N, C-alpha and C positions, 0 to 999 in steps of 0.2 A: 595554239592556246589563246592567242590574242583575239581571234574571231569568236571563240566560244565565250570568253568572258564579256566581250562587248555585246554579244547576242543576249546574254543573261541580263546585262545592265539595261539593254533596250527593252527587253521583256518586262523587267521590274519597273522601268519608267512608264511603260504603257499600262501596266497594272495599276500603278499609283494614279496615273491620270484618269483611268477608268473609274477607280474608287472615288476620286474627287468629283468627277462628273455625276456619279450616282448620288453622292452626298448632296451636291448642289441641287440636283433634280428633286431629291426628297425634301430639301428645305423649300424649294419653290412650290412643291405640292402642299406643304404645311401652310405656307402663306396663301395659296389659292383656296385651301379649305377655310381659312379664316375669312377671306373675302366672301366666299360662298355663304358662310354662317351669317355674316353681316347682311348679305343680300336677302337671305331668308327672313332675318329679323325685320328688315325694312318692309318686306312684303307682308309680314304679320301685322306690323304697325299700320300699314296701309289698310288692311282689312278691318282692323279695329277703328281706324279713323273713318272709314266708309260707314261703318255701323253707327258711330257717334254722330256723324254728319247727317245720315239718314234720319236718325231720331230727332236731331235738332230741326231739320227742315220739315219733316212730316209728322212730328209728334202730336199734332192736334187732330190728325185724321181719326175718323170714327170707324169702327170701334177702337178705343185707345190701345188695346193690346196688340193690334196689327203692326204699327210702326215699331213698337217695343220688341216684338217677336222677330221682325226683320233685322233690326239693329243687333239683337242678341245673336242671331244666326251668323252675321258677319263677324262678330266678336268671338264667337266659338271657333269659327274658321281661323281667325288670328291666333287663338290659343293653340289650336292644333298645329299651326305652322311654327309657332315658337317651340312646341314640344318636338316636332320633327327636326327642326334646325339643330337643337342641342343633341338629339339622339344621333343624327347623321354626323354632325361635327365632332362629337366625342368619339364615335366609332372610328372615324378616319384618324384622329389624333392618336388613338390607342395603337394603330397599326404602323405608325411612322416614328422615326427617331430624328430629332433635330441635331444639326451639326454646327451651323453658324448662327442660326436664328434662335430666338427665344419665343416659343409658341405660346398662345393663350392656353392656360390650364383648362382641362375639361371641367374642373370644378367651377371655374369662372363662367364658362359657357352655360353650365346648369343654373348658376345663380342669376345670370342675366336673363335667360329665358324664363326662369321661375318668377323673377320680379315683373317681367313684362306680362306674363300670364296672370299674375296676381293683380296687376293693375287693370287688366281687361276684365277680370272677374269683379273687381270693385266697381268698374263702370257699369257692368251688367246689373249689379245690385242697385246702384244709384239710379239707373234708368227705370227699373221696376219699382223703386221706392218713391219716385217723383210723383208729386200730385200736380196734375195739370189744371186744377181748379175749374174744371169744366163741368 
């Protein structure tokens, strides 16, 4: 009897440890997803920044619509990256359960990417509304 009960105790202990490791792995995956989301957002901001910088450096080129169009293209790429970041980040969050961590809420991911996209749209409008006085 002693061997049987100690075998059950060992099996229960192993099961508990396996569950702990699984929970920790899920928490690490949640944190990795948040870092990935942040990386995508930085990439989107870089695309918007490239567009803004291009327009600032080459805004006087003729015809005037060419630098604006190139800047707009980069900003649209940034907006797409913001959208993709929240879409993928929210999808991963929906599949995982946190145990020890407090994950970013999918709503907050959507708000952040929506604000970034709105800012990029405002920049696009401002670039096209600018009068170069030429």
